N, C-alpha and C positions, 0 to 999 in steps of 0.2 A: 504494500500500500504506500502511496506517495502523499506526504503532507507538505503543504506549501504555506509559508507565512503570508501576511497581507501585503508585504512589499519585499519580495525576495530579491537578492542580488543576482547579477548576471552570472557570476561564478557558481552560485548555488543552483541556478536553473540549468546551466550547462552541465553541471555534475549529475543532476537528475537525468538529463537526456543521455549522457554517456553511460551511466550505470544501469539504466532500464533496458531490458532486452526488448527487441523490436516488437515481439508478440505480446509482451506483458505490460500491464498498467498503462494501456494506451491513453486512457482518459487523463492520467497525470502528465504524460508526454504532451498531450494536446494543450493542457493548461500552461506548461512551460513554453511551448512554441508560441502560444497566444501572448504570454507575458513578454517574450523576446521580440514580438512583432515579426516573426518569421512566417509570413502569411502563405507563401507558396508551399513550404513544407507542411504547414498545418492543413492547407487545402487538400494536398495530395493524401495526407494521412486520413482526413475525414472521408474523402472519396473511397479510400481503401476499406474502411471499417463501416461505412454507412449501410451498404447493401446487406451484408450478413448480420447486422446488428438487430437485436430484438427491439420492441417498442420502448421498453424502459431505458435501454442504452441510448437509443436515438434521442429520447427526450433529454437525456443528460448532456449529450454532446452537441445537440442542435444549436444552442446559443453560440458556442465557439465556432462551429462550422459556418453558421450564418455570418458571423463577424469576419471570418477569413474570406468567405466568398465576396462580402461587401468590399473589403480592402483590395481584393484582386479584381474587382469589377465583373465578377461572374454572376450576373443578376438572375439568370434562370436557375442556376444551382442554388443561389441564396433563397429563391422562392420555394424550392423543394425542401430545404432545411426548415424554413419558417413555417411551412404548412403543418409541421409536427408540433408546433408550439400553440399555446392557448391564444385565441383571438380576442380575449377580453370581453366576450359576451357574458353578461351577468348570469345567465341561466347555466353557463358551463364553468364559471369560476370555481376554483377550489375553495375549500373552507378557509376562513380568515386565519392568517398566520401560518398556513401550511408550509410556505417556503420563506417566511420572513427572516429566518436566521441566516439564510445564504447571502442576502444582500442583493440578489437578482430576482428570482421568483417569477410571478405571473405577469410582470410588466414586459418581459422580453418579447413575447409573441406580438403584442400590440405595437411595441416600439418598432420592431423590424418590419412589420407590415406597413407602418406609417412611412418608413424609409423607402420601401418598395413602391408605395403609392406615389410618393414625391418623384421618384425616378421615372415612373410611368406617366407622370403628368396628371394623375387623378388627385387633385388637391383637396376637393371636398371630402373624399374618402380618407385622405391622409389626416385631415383635421379630426375626423370622427375617431380614428385610431389613436390620435394624440390624447383626446379626451378620455378614451377607455384606459389608456396607459396611466393617466393621472389617477383615475379611480382605483386602479390596481395598486399604485404606489401609495395612496393614502392609507391603505391597510398596512402595508409594510412599514411605512415611516412611523405610524402611530406606535408600532411595537418597538422599533429600533431606536428612535430618538430618546425614549425614556431610558434605554440601556446605556448607550454611550455615543459620543460624538463620532468616534472612529467607525463604529459599525453602521452608522447611518450615512456616512459621507458618500459612499458609492451610490446610494439612492438619491442623494442630493445632486450628485453629478448627473444622474439620469433625469432628474427634474430640469436641470439646466439644458440637457440635450433636447428635451421636449419643447422647452421654450424657444430654443434656437431653431428647432425644426419648424415651429410656427413662423419664425422670422424668415426661414428659408422659403417657406410657402409664399409669404408676403413678397419676398425678393423676386420670386419667379413670376408672380402674377402682376407685378407692376408693368405698365405699358412701356415698350421700348421706344426711345427717341423723345420721350416727354421730359422736359427740363425738371419739373417737380419730381417726377419719378426717379430721375437720375440723382437728384439731391437726397431723396429718401434712401436710395441704394447706398450712396456714400455715407449717410448717417448710420445705416445698419452695419456697414463694414467698420466704420470708426468705433461703433459701440462694441462690436465683437473684439476689436483689438484691445480696447480698454478692459473689457470684462475678463478676458483670459489672463490678464496680468494679476487679477485678484484671486485666481484659482491657486490651489496648492501646487507647489513646484514638484510635481510628481509625473513621471512619464505616462503612466496609465491614464491619469486624469486629462492631461493635455491631449493625448491620443484620442480619447473618447470624444472630446469636444471638437477637435479639428476634423474628425471623421464626418461629423454632421455637416460641417461647412463645405466639405469637398463636393457635396451634392450640387452646389451652385457656384462655388468659388474654387477653381483648381489651384493647386499649390503655386503654380507659376504666377498667379495674380495676387498672391498674398505672401510674397517671398520673405518679408521681414518676420512675420509670425512663424513661418516654418523654419527659418534660420534659428529663431529662439528655441524652437522645439528641438532642432538638431543639437544646439548647444546644451540644452537640458539633458538630452540623451547622453551626450559625450561626458558631461560633468557627473552624471549619475552612473557612469561605467557601462552604459548600454552602447558600446561602440558599434556593434553590427547594425543596430537600429539607426544610429546617427549617420552611418555610412549610407544605408538604404535611402534615408530621407534626402541626403545631399545628392545622391545619384538621381533621385526622382526630380530634384530641382534643376540639375545640370542637363538631364535628359540623355545622359550617356555615362558610361562607367569608365573613369580614367584608368583603371587598372588593366582593362582589356582593349584600350584604344591605342592605335599606333602612336609612336613617340612624337611625330611632327604635328599631331592634332590633339595631343593628350590634354592640354590645358587651354580651354576656351570656355566662354559662357559669361553669365552675369558676374561682374567683378566681386560683388559682395558674397556671392555663392562660392566663387573661387577662393576667396580669402577664408571662408568657413571650411572649405574642403582641405585647404592647406593646414589649418589649425587642427582639424581632425587627424590628418596625416602625422602632424607633429605629436599629437597625443598618443600615438601608438607606441612611442618610446624606443623604437628601433633606431639605431644610429644611422643606418643607411636611409631610412624613411625621413628622419629629421633633416639630414643634410640635403636630400632631394627637395624637401619642402622649403628649406631655407634658400636654396638656389632659385627655386621658382618664385619665391616671394621677392627676391632681389629683382628678378625680371619684371615682376608685377609692379614693383615700385618705380622702376625706370619707365615702364609703359605709361603709368599714371602721371608721373612727373613731366613727361614730354608732352602731355596734352596742353594745348595752348590756353585753355580756359580755367586752369587750376589756379586758385587764389587762396591765400591764407584766410582762415576764419578768425576774426578778431572778437566779435561779440558773442559768439556761441561756438562751443566745440562740438556740438551734436547736430545742429540743424543748419541748413543753408537752402533757402528756397530757390536760389538761382542755380546752384550746382550741387546735387546730392552726393557727388563723388568726393567732395572735399573732406568730410569727416572720415570717409572710408580711407582716404590717403593717409590721414593722421594715424588711423588704426594700423594701416600697413606698416608705416615706419616704426610705430611703437612695438609691434610684433617683431619686426626686423631687428631692432636693437635688442630686445629681450632674448630672442633666439640666438643671436650672435654672442651675447653675453653668456648664455648657457653653454654654447659650443666651445667657448674659449675661456674657461674659468681661470686660466693663468694670467690673464690680463697683460698681454704683451703690448708694446707701444703702438703697433699698427692697428691692432684690434680695438684699443682704447679710442683711437681717433675715429674709427668707423662707427663704433657703438655710440659715442657722444654725438656724432653727426646725425645718426638715425633718430636718437631721442630729441635732439635739437629741432629737427624737421617736424617731429610729431607735435612739439609745443608750438612751432611756427604755424602749422596748418590748423591747429585747434588750440588757440591761445587761452581758452577758458576751460580746458579739459583737465580735471584734477589728476586723473590717472597718468597722463603724459608728464605733467610736472613732477608727480611723485617719483616716477621712474627716473627722470632726469636728475632729480636731487639725490636719489638713492645711489645711482651709479657714480655720480661725482663724489659722494661720501666714500663709496667703496674704493675708488681710484685714489682718493686722498689717503685712506688707511693703507692701501697697497704700497704707495711710495714712502709713507712714514715707516712702515715695518722694514722696508728695504734700506732705510737710512738716508732718504732724500727729502728732508723736511721742506726745502725751498721749492721743490717741484710740487710737493703735496699741497703747499699753501696756495698754489694757483687754482686749485679746484674748490677751495672753501667757499669763496664768494658765489660761485655757480651753485653749489649745494644749498647755501643759505637762501639765495634768491628762489631756487626751485621749491624749497620747503614752504616759503612764504606764499608763493603762487598756489601750491597744492592745498595749503590750509584754507586760503581765501576761496578757491573754487569749490572745495569740498564742503564748505560751511552751509551752502544752500541746499545741497543734495543729501549729505550724510549727517550734517550737524557737527558740533565740536567734538563729541565723543568719538565719532568715526575717524577723526584725524588726530587722535591722541598720540599715535605712534610718531607721526611727523612732527608734532609739537615738541615731544620729548627729544627727538633727534635734533631739532633746531636748537633747543636749549643747550644740549651737549656741545654743539658747535659754537654757540654764543659764549658759553662759560670757558671753553678751552681756547678759542681763537679770537675772542672779542677785543683783544688788545691792539690788533692791527688796524690801521686807518681804513683799509679797503673793506674789511668786515664790518667796521663801525658804520661806514657809509651804507653798506648793503642792509644792515639791521635797521638803520634809521628810515630808509626807503620802505623796507618791509613792514615796519610797524604801521605805516599809513595804509597798507594794502588790506590788512586783516582787521576784523571787528574786535573791539576791546573785550568783548565777551569771551573771546578765544582763550584768554589767559586765566580765566577763573578756574579751569580744571587743573591747572598746574601751579596754583598759588603756593603750595608747600615747597615745591622745587625752587621757585623764584625767591621766596623769602629765605630759604636755606642758604642762598648765595648773597644775601643782602650786605654782608660784610666782606665781600671778595677782596683779596689783596690787591687785585688789579684796579687801579683808580677808574679807568675808562669803563670797565664792566660794572663796577659799583655805581658809577654815576648813571649809567643807562638803566640799571635795575631800579634805582630809586626814582628815576624819571618815569619809568613804566608804572611803578606802584602808585605814584602820585596820580597819574592818569586814571588808573583803575579806581583809586579812591574818589576821584571826581564823579565817576559814572556809577560805581558800585561800592560805596563805602561800607554797606552792610557785609559784603563778602570779605572785606579786608580786615574787619575788626578783630575777630577771634584769633586768626593766625598771626596777625601783626603784634598783638598783645603778648603772645607766647614768646616772640622774639625779644620783646622788651624785658622779659624776665630771665633772659639768658645770663649765664655766668661770664660770658665773653663781653668785655667792655665795649669793644669795637662793634660787635653785633648789636648790643643794646643801644648804643648811640645812633647807629644807622637806622634802626627800627624806630627809635624815638623821634628822629628827624622827620620820617614819613608821617608818623602819628601827628606831629605838630602841624604839618602842612594840611593833613586831612581835617584837623580841628578848626582850621580857618573857615571852612565852609560847612562843617558838620560837628560843631562843638558839643551840642547836647548829646548827640549819638556817641561820641568818643567818651564823654563823661559817664554815660550810662553803661557802656561796654566795660570800662575800667572798673566800675563799681560791681557789676554783675560778675565779672571774671574774678575779682579779688574776693568777693564773698563766697562764691562757689568753691574756690580753692580752700577757703576757711572752713566750709562745711565738709569738704571732701576729706580733710585731715585735721581732726580735732587735736587739741593739746595732749590729751591722754594718749592718742595714737602716735603723735610726734615723739613723745617721751618714751613710749613703749618701744618704738622702732629704734630710736637713738640708743637706748640702754642696751638693747639686744646687739646692735652693731658695736657699741663700745665694749661690751663684754667679750665679743669675739676678738676684737683687736687686743684687749688687755690679757685675757686668759688664753686665747688661742695663739696669738702672734707675738705677745709680750711687747706690743707697740703702744707705749704709754703716751707718746706725743700724739699719735693718731687718735687715741681714745679721747684725749683732752680737746682735740680739734672738733670732734663730733659733739661733745657735750657743751663746750663753751658758748656757741651761738644760742643754744636753747636756754642756758642760764641767763644770757643777756635778754632774750625775748621775754622770759618770765619776769625779770625785774622791770623791763620796760612796760609790760602789761600791768604790773602792780602799781606803777607810778601814774599811769594815764587812766582816764575814765572811759575809754572806748572799748573795754573788754566786754565780751558777751557774758550772759548768765553762766553758761557752761565753763567759760574760762575763769570767771570769778570763783566758781566752786572749786576748780582745780587749784587756784592760787591759795585759797583758804585751807585746802586739804593737804597740800604738799609743799608749799613754798618754804616753810620753816625747815623741814627736813632736807629739802634740796639745798638750801643755803648752808646747812651744816656740812653736807657732803661736799659742796663746792669749796667751802673753807678748808676742808681736809685736803682737797686737790691743790689748792693754792699753797698750803703749808708744805706739801710734798715738793712743789716747785722751788720753794725757798730752802728747805732742809734736805730734801732727797731721801727722807725716811720712808721705807716701804710700809711702815705701820700706819701712816696717814692714809695711804691708798687702801689698805685693808679695811680701815674704819669707814672710808668713803663708800667702798663697795658693800659693806654690810648695810649701809643706809640705802644705797641704790637698789640692792636686791630686795630689800623690804618694800620699797616703793614699787618696784617692778611687779612683784607678786600682787600687790593691791590693785594696780592698774590693770593687770592681766585679768583678774577676777571681775573687775568692772566691765571690761570690754566684752567678756563672754556673755554678759547679761544685757548687752546693748542691742535692742531690737528695733527701736524707733527713735527718731530725733524730731523734736519740735523746733520749727524754724524760729520761733520766738526766743528760744534759749541758745541757739547756735548762730543765728544771723538775723537779728531783728531788722536790719536794713533791707534784706531781700524781701522780708515779709511786708515791708512798707512800700515796695516798688509797685506802681500801678500804671497801666497804659503807657508803657515805654515806647520809644521810637525804635528800639533795638529789636531785630528779628529773632524769632525763636531759633536756637542753634540748629544748624543743619537743614533748615527749611528754605533758605534764600535761593531763588532761581532767577536768572536774568530774564527780563521781559515777562515776569509773572507777578501777580499781586503779592505784596510782602505781608507775611503773617508775623505780626509783632507780639511782644510779650505783654499780656494783659495783667497777669499776676502769677505768683508762685504758690503751689499748694502748701498748706500749713505744716504738713507732716511728711517726713521721709522715712521709708522703710529700709532697715539695714539688712543686707543679704548675709546669711550666716556662712561665709566662706573665709578663706585665709586673709584677704585684704579688706574684708568688710565694706564692699561698695554699697552705695545707697541708691534706692529707686526714687528719683525725683520727678515730680509732675509739674509741668508748666502749662498754664491756661493761656491759649492763644487768642488773638484778637478776632479770629474767625469762629470762636465758640467751641473749638475742639481742644481736647487735652493732649499734650505731647509728653510722653514718658521717656525718661533717660536713665541710664546707669551712670551715676556719678562716682568716678574711681579716683582714689588717691594712691600714692606710693608706686605709680607706674607711669612710664613715658608712653603716651599714646600716639606720638608722632609717627612711629613706624607702623602702628595699626592703621593710621590714616593712609600711609603709602600702600599697605596691603590691600585696602579697599580700592585704591587706584589701580593696582595690579589686577584685581578681580574685574574691574571695569574694562581694562584692556583685554583680558581673556574673553570676556563676554562679547566684545567687538569682533575678535578673531573668530569665535564660534558662530557669531551671527553671519559673518561673511562667507562661511563655508556652507555649501548647500547640504552636505551630509549631516553636519552637526545642527544646522538651523532647522532641518526637517524634524530632528528628534527633540528640538526645543531645549538644547543643552545650554545651561547658563548657571551662574552663581548668584545667589541672593545676597544683595549688599545692604548695608545700613550705614547711617552717618556716624562718623567718628570725629569729635571736635576736641582737640587738645586745648587745655586752658593754661597750662604751664609745663615745664619740663618733667613734672612728676604727677600730673593730675589731668583729668579731662572728662568729657561726656561721651557716652556711647548710646546711640538710639536704641530704645527698648523695642525688641521684636515681639509683637503680640502673637497669640495663637500658636505658640511653640511649646514643645515638650523636650526637655533634655533627655538624652539616652539614659542618664542616671535615674531620672524620675520615672521613666517608663519601666525600667527593669525593677526599680524598687516597688512600684505599684503592682507589677506582675508577681513578684516574689512575696510581697506582703499578703496578697490575696490567697496564696497557697502555703502560708505559714513557713516560708523558706527564709533563712537569715540572709540579709542583703550581701554581706561579705562572706558567704559560705565557703568559697574557695580559699580565701585568706585564712579563715579559721582552720580549715583542714591542713593547710601548709604549716601553721604554727603548732597544731597538735602533733604533726609528724616530725617537725624539727623546730623546737622552741628557740634554738640558737641559730636561726636561719641566717642572720646577718654575718655570722662568723664562719659559715661554711665555705669551702672552696667552690669555684665557679661551676664545675661539673655537677657537684652535689646540689647546688642551688637550682640548676636546670632540672635535675631529677625531681626535686621537691615541687618545683613549679608545675611540671607536667602532671605530677600526682594530683595537685590542686585542681588542674583543668579537668582531669578525668573524674573528679568527684561530683561533677555536675554536668548536665547535658550541654550547657553553654549556648542554647538556642532561644534564650528568653526574648530577644528582639524579634526573631522570626515568628514566634508565637504571638507576640503583641500585635504585629502587623496583620496576622491572620485573624485574630480575635476582634480587632477593631475595624475590620472590613465587612460590610454588609453582604457583599457577593464576591464570588471568586474573581470576577472581572475587575472589581474595585481593588481587590488584593493584588492582582497581577499588575495593575497600573501603578499602585503605590510601591510595590516591590521594585518595579522597573525604574520608577522615579528615584527611589532611594539609591539604588545601585548606580545609576547614571550620575547622580549628583555627587555621590561618594567618589566615583572615579574622576570626575572633573575637578573637584576640589583637591583631591590627592595630588593630581598633576600640577595644579596651580600652586599649591603650597610647596611642592617639591622645587618649583622654580625659585620661590622665595624661602630659601632654607633658613633665613634668619627669623622666620615667623614662629611664634609660640602658640599657634592655633591647633587645637585638637580637631581632627577632621570629623565633620558631621556630629558634633556633640549635641546638636539640637535638630529636630526635624519638625516640619509643618504638620499640624494636625489634619489639615484638609487633604493634601496630596502626598504627604510624607517625603517631600524634597528636603534635602539637607540644608542647614544653615551653619556657616562657620562660626565657631565660638572660641573665645580665649580660654586657656587653661585656668581653672579655678579649683583649688584643693580645699576640701572641707577641713576645718581645724583639727578634727579627730585624726585625719590621715596625715596632715602636715606635721602634727606634733610627733609622729612616729619617725619622721625623716631625720637622719643624723645631722644633716647640714642643708643649707639652702641650695637650690638648683642654680647653676650658672650656665648661660647660653653664650658660648664664645663668639658665635656669629653675630651677636648683637653688639 
């Protein structure tokens, strides 16, 4: 028996054809041939098995046989096959739902009869069959739409076929020679062109839709659409189908045509055939295609009416061959680059010339400028690695100019996110080569080409170089930031204030200079941002936590490394902060409680440290640490009972904030309404994990509540870059047909650093952590959450002191003590049908794979892959590592990440 998936690959289909014996599983072989669009072979196979087949078998293969005969133009044979199918007469219809699960069913007979009626010119009869087919589909769709989108999609395609069949009838019945009728025909053709663009990028879907249109519009009269179909086949791996489509458009087969007449026909079809030939991958085929493309370029260039396209890289009402010429030169350069990876001087000249001509003939084509910039960057790197920096410098200006044009042209079609790669490459060239006068001139001109919104997606990278050692680069960065501040001050506030809190004086001064310039036109906004940032940092790390963390670090330095000087450097700033808070009246209620509870003891300990510095007696430090340890234990006990925080006690200034001009963190978007902060929720929930982050709620001016995770003790700037990386990965996945079809992407959320050691993370709603799912599942079955760990400790209480091979043995024993399939069971039990389970399982597996690869790219990330999943579709959400205190206390030392 042969089983086929809903969208099998060409390799899989060919494997079935090769492994099936000719006399066996002929129905499966027919389905494979139909999926591969090998209509001639399918037609021959149907003819072979049709006569000896019984009635049931004929009914099974009749739809495929009719489809093959239709595509082969064998109308009499098609009529024979269709006669075995239901005609849609209500008195003879099967009971409702009989074939609903197949996705075809009773609408086949009426649909193919309608096609035959159109072919015979019996339009009234065709309309009747179309109506019958709709009635049949109503029964099928009612059952399938409720089950899933995928199962109903093929029927929706049939609905579109029926609608277009009616339009074909209208097209055929319009009078010939009438001006209004011709306008109506043109309108229908234009409507078909636009409609197929909205269809799923699937070969079978396009093939079904285009088959109906061929009844009135031959492929030769709709070349552009059929070329897109051939391209879709090629990119989907259906090379044989791509070839047959192109041969149909050329009206001859170049493979069996004499050499002297092998390449002729419509230029755009010739280019498409050469691209198909290149995609075969064979070296000889590629070189032949490249040589022919060179000849094609010379033929086009010699035409007297070829002019460059200045205003548009895609349309030219006067000469349609102009954008085609640009595409020819773009492919010419790309292919020669692929054939000569060594980049010798002669090939560099030819490739640059080809890309230059592509940009010349299509001045607003982003793809041409992108290739031009990319190649100049590659040549620059090539000469740099060979030790010729002077030669390499000649290509920097060309690369910079190319990236600017590419970004500017892509902004209208793909948006800023679509050109993120080019923006990042441009920044690299700017920061590395911005000192030269030529590059500065190119940058100044380039900034006027692109929209100021372009730079919002890379603000972290720009601000990171605000204190560049090169004066020219630093001046240009500050100038750009000031321009951004004039247009988008909201976007600039949070990242710029982080730089103002840097330990680097140069960085702090440079950032403060930009802030002062923004203050000239947005003074209230700057003041509010500084207040909110300062107070959120205050709430993120309370004095109790500051002292707890400092005492822990100081004890490590003193007892672990015997570094007394380092210990004092850690503690002295906190003692100064404590005294400053005691002297001033701006301390919060929480801080005053801390001062009253611990100030006297901490002063005693500090006096002992100062006595040690004067006398050098170790007894002074011993006495100091007796006090410090006593305080540490009391603070530790307090922190364990910390569950909520009242804003009134930790930051009354935030509580008093009302109707600010400042946007809610992470919500600002260019050219979109600004959601400002209306107020802050009175209470924060403390999450019981190692770093005790808080759940903060901000009331927005739009009436919605925005929840965030307020984190202290961590630098979130790299987390922000990870989200940028995920955005770049999503763009790459979106641009690939195979990954886009599977809807592969990574769920992102806003990360807003507030200082070098605190920040906000957008709260992701409707999520369950893997830990919570497994805990819920085990609790319901009276299984201990850390069952495996308990088994390991019972088998080896001194696990930490065992040699490595013994640890592995104990670990494996712990794994064997439980089934370890808790997550699989949870996914099954929380799915209402097996189809929902399969969809969720597939989503989870795919998202796990995508995020694993993305995180492998960014090896510095401390993200646990898929530690949370959506409740609705079970797609993974990347989350940071958070250790519960009970687990963290068992670790002998802190974890260190060298890559960070």
